[in-house]
C-alpha positions in Angstrom: -13.6 17.8 -4.4 -10.1 17.6 -3.0 -8.8 20.1 -5.6 -11.5 22.6 -4.7 -10.8 22.1 -1.0 -7.1 22.6 -1.7 -7.7 25.9 -3.5 -9.9 27.1 -0.7 -7.2 26.3 1.9 -4.6 27.9 -0.2 -6.6 31.1 -0.5 -7.2 31.2 3.2 -3.5 30.8 3.8 -2.6 33.7 1.6 -5.4 35.9 3.1 -4.4 35.0 6.7 -2.1 38.1 7.1 -5.1 40.3 6.4 -7.5 38.9 8.9 -6.3 41.1 11.7 -7.5 44.2 10.0 -10.0 43.0 7.5 -13.0 44.1 9.6 -14.7 47.1 7.9 -13.3 46.2 4.5 -15.5 44.8 1.8 -14.6 41.5 0.1 -13.5 43.2 -3.1 -11.0 45.4 -1.2 -9.6 42.4 0.7 -9.1 40.5 -2.6 -7.4 43.6 -4.1 -5.0 43.8 -1.2 -4.3 40.1 -1.5 -3.5 40.5 -5.3 -1.3 43.5 -4.6 0.6 41.5 -2.0 1.1 38.6 -4.3 2.4 40.8 -7.1 4.9 42.5 -4.7 5.8 39.2 -3.0 5.2 36.3 -5.4 7.1 33.9 -3.0 4.1 34.1 -0.7 2.3 31.7 -3.0 5.0 29.1 -2.6 5.0 29.6 1.1 1.2 29.1 1.3 1.6 26.0 -0.9 4.2 24.7 1.5 1.9 25.3 4.5 -1.0 23.6 2.8 1.2 20.6 1.9 2.4 20.3 5.5 -1.2 20.4 6.8 -2.3 17.8 4.3 0.7 15.5 5.1 -0.1 15.8 8.8 -3.7 15.0 8.3 -2.8 12.0 6.1 -0.3 10.7 8.6 -2.8 11.0 11.4 -5.4 9.1 9.3 -2.9 6.4 8.4 -1.9 6.0 12.1 -5.5 5.6 13.1 -6.0 2.9 10.3 -3.0 1.0 11.6 -4.4 1.0 15.1 -7.9 0.0 14.1 -6.9 -2.5 11.4 -3.8 -4.0 12.9 -5.4 -7.3 13.6 -6.8 -7.6 10.0 -3.4 -6.6 8.5 -1.3 -9.0 10.5 -3.6 -11.8 11.8 -6.2 -12.3 9.1 -6.7 -16.1 8.9 -7.7 -15.6 5.2 -4.2 -14.2 4.3 -1.3 -16.5 3.3 1.7 -16.5 5.8 5.2 -17.3 4.8 8.5 -17.2 6.7 8.1 -18.0 10.4 4.4 -18.2 11.4 5.5 -17.4 15.0 7.9 -14.6 14.1 8.2 -11.5 16.3 8.0 -9.0 13.4 5.3 -9.2 10.7 5.9 -7.8 7.3 2.7 -7.3 5.2 3.2 -7.0 1.4 0.5 -5.9 -1.0 1.4 -7.0 -4.5 0.2 -7.8 -8.1 1.7 -10.7 -10.2 1.9 -8.3 -13.2 3.8 -5.7 -11.3 7.4 -5.6 -12.5 8.6 -3.9 -9.3 6.9 -6.7 -7.3 8.9 -9.2 -9.3 12.1 -7.2 -8.7 11.2 -7.2 -5.0 10.9 -11.0 -4.8 14.6 -11.8 -4.2 14.8 -8.9 -1.7 11.9 -10.4 0.3 13.4 -13.9 -0.1 16.7 -12.7 1.2 15.0 -11.1 4.2 13.3 -14.3 5.1 16.5 -16.3 4.6 18.5 -13.9 6.7 16.1 -13.4 9.5 14.3 -16.5 10.9 12.0 -14.4 13.0 10.2 -12.6 10.3 6.6 -13.4 9.6 5.5 -12.5 6.1 1.8 -11.9 5.3 0.9 -11.7 1.6 -2.1 -9.6 0.5 -3.1 -10.2 -3.1 -4.0 -6.9 -4.6 -4.7 -7.4 -8.3 -4.9 -3.9 -9.9 -3.3 -4.4 -13.2 -6.0 -6.0 -15.3 -8.0 -9.2 -15.7 -4.9 -11.3 -15.8 -3.8 -10.0 -12.4 -7.3 -10.9 -11.0 -7.1 -14.4 -12.5 -3.6 -14.9 -11.1 -4.5 -13.7 -7.6 -7.6 -15.9 -7.5 -5.5 -18.9 -8.6 -2.9 -18.3 -6.0 -5.4 -18.1 -3.2 -7.2 -21.2 -4.5 -3.8 -23.0 -4.5 -4.0 -22.9 -0.7 -6.5 -25.7 -0.7 -3.9 -28.0 -2.3 -1.1 -26.9 0.0 0.8 -25.2 -2.8 0.4 -21.5 -2.3 4.1 -20.8 -1.6 5.4 -22.9 -4.4 2.9 -21.4 -6.9 3.6 -17.9 -5.6 7.4 -18.1 -6.2 6.9 -19.7 -9.6 4.5 -16.9 -10.6 6.9 -14.2 -9.4 9.7 -15.8 -11.4 7.8 -16.1 -14.6 8.6 -14.1 -17.8 5.8 -12.2 -19.6 2.4 -11.2 -18.3 0.2 -13.3 -16.0 -2.8 -14.2 -18.1 -5.2 -17.1 -17.8 -3.0 -19.3 -20.1 0.3 -18.6 -18.4 -1.2 -18.9 -15.0 -2.7 -22.3 -15.8 0.6 -23.4 -17.3 2.5 -22.6 -14.1 -0.2 -24.2 -12.1 0.3 -27.5 -14.0 4.1 -27.2 -13.6 3.8 -27.0 -9.8 1.4 -30.0 -9.8 -1.9 -28.3 -9.1 -5.2 -30.1 -10.1 -6.6 -27.6 -12.6 -10.2 -28.7 -12.2 -10.1 -28.2 -8.4 -8.2 -25.0 -8.8 -10.9 -23.5 -11.1 -13.6 -24.5 -8.6 -11.7 -23.2 -5.6 -11.0 -19.8 -7.4 -14.7 -19.0 -7.0 -14.8 -19.6 -3.3 -16.1 -16.8 -1.0 -12.9 -16.6 0.9 -11.0 -15.8 -2.3 -13.3 -13.0 -3.1 -13.2 -11.7 0.5 -9.4 -11.7 0.6 -9.2 -9.5 -2.5 -12.0 -7.2 -1.3 -10.2 -6.8 2.0 -7.0 -5.9 0.3 -8.8 -3.2 -1.7 -10.3 -1.7 1.4 -7.1 -1.8 3.4 -5.0 -0.1 0.6 -7.6 2.6 0.2 -7.6 3.3 3.9 -3.8 3.3 4.1 -3.4 5.6 1.1 -1.4 3.1 -1.0 -1.7 3.7 -4.8 0.6 1.1 -6.3 2.4 -2.1 -5.8 4.4 -3.3 -4.1 3.5 -1.7 -0.8 4.6 -2.8 2.6 3.4 -2.4 6.2 6.2 -3.1 8.7 5.3 -2.3 12.3 4.2 1.3 12.2 5.9 2.0 8.9 4.1 2.3 5.6 6.5 1.6 2.8 5.3 2.2 -0.8 7.3 1.0 -3.7 10.3 -1.2 -4.4 12.6 -1.7 -1.4 16.0 -3.2 -1.2 16.7 -6.0 1.2 18.9 -3.8 3.3 16.1 -1.3 3.7 13.6 -4.0 4.6 16.1 -5.2 7.3 16.2 -1.7 8.8 12.4 -1.4 8.9 12.2 -4.8 10.6 14.9 -3.8 13.1 13.0 -0.6 13.9 9.7 -2.5 14.4 11.5 -5.0 16.6 13.0 -2.2 18.7 9.6 -0.5 19.0 8.0 -3.7 20.2 10.6 -4.1 22.9 10.1 -0.6 24.3 
C-alpha cells in the first residue's frame, strides 16, 4: 500500500508542471508530455523523489511528535516499567532493547557511564523482545525478577553474558544472581509481564522504531547504538528544553 501511494505521489510531483495548462488535453497527451520531459530532463525524477521524501519525512515527524505528546506519560511514568538511575531525576531516558541484540550489549557500558556521570538521569527500560523465542523468554524472566527485587542485577548480568539468551542460559544467570527459579517461572506468566511487552510493541510501532536499541530522550527519538558522549548531549538538550 505504501509503495503504491509513493508511486502515485511521485507521478503527481512529476506531472505538477503540466497542471497549469493540462485543461483540454486528454490523459494520453499529458502522459506523453511527461515522458518527453523526463527524457529531456532525467534529473526531474530525482527532484520529484527528493520532494516526495521530504513530504514523507515531514509527515512522519509530525506523527511521531503527536505520539510523544499523547504517550508521554506511558513512556516515562508507566508503573509497569523498570526504572534505574535516579527515580526522581529531572531527565528521563527511555531505552527499548532486546537481550539478544549485540548493539544493545555494546550500548550497556555507554548507558552505565551516563548513569554514573549524571546523578539526575532517570532510566526507564522497555523490554522489546524481537529477536526470537529466546529474547521473549529473557524479557519475561527479567520482568518477573522484579518480584524478587533483582531486576537490575539480573539485567546487567544478562547484558554482560556471552552467547545468545535462550532458556538454558537465562536460567543459569538467574541462578547465579540468586533468583528462586520456581517463583521466577510462575511470575513470568503474570499479566503485568505480558502487558509490558505488549505496550512496548505498540509504542515502538507508533514511534516508527524498527530495531534495537532505540531511545527516547525528551523530544528526541534516537534509533540505534549511541556513544555515552552523544547520550549526554541529548540529556543536556532535554534538560535545557525543560527549563525554557
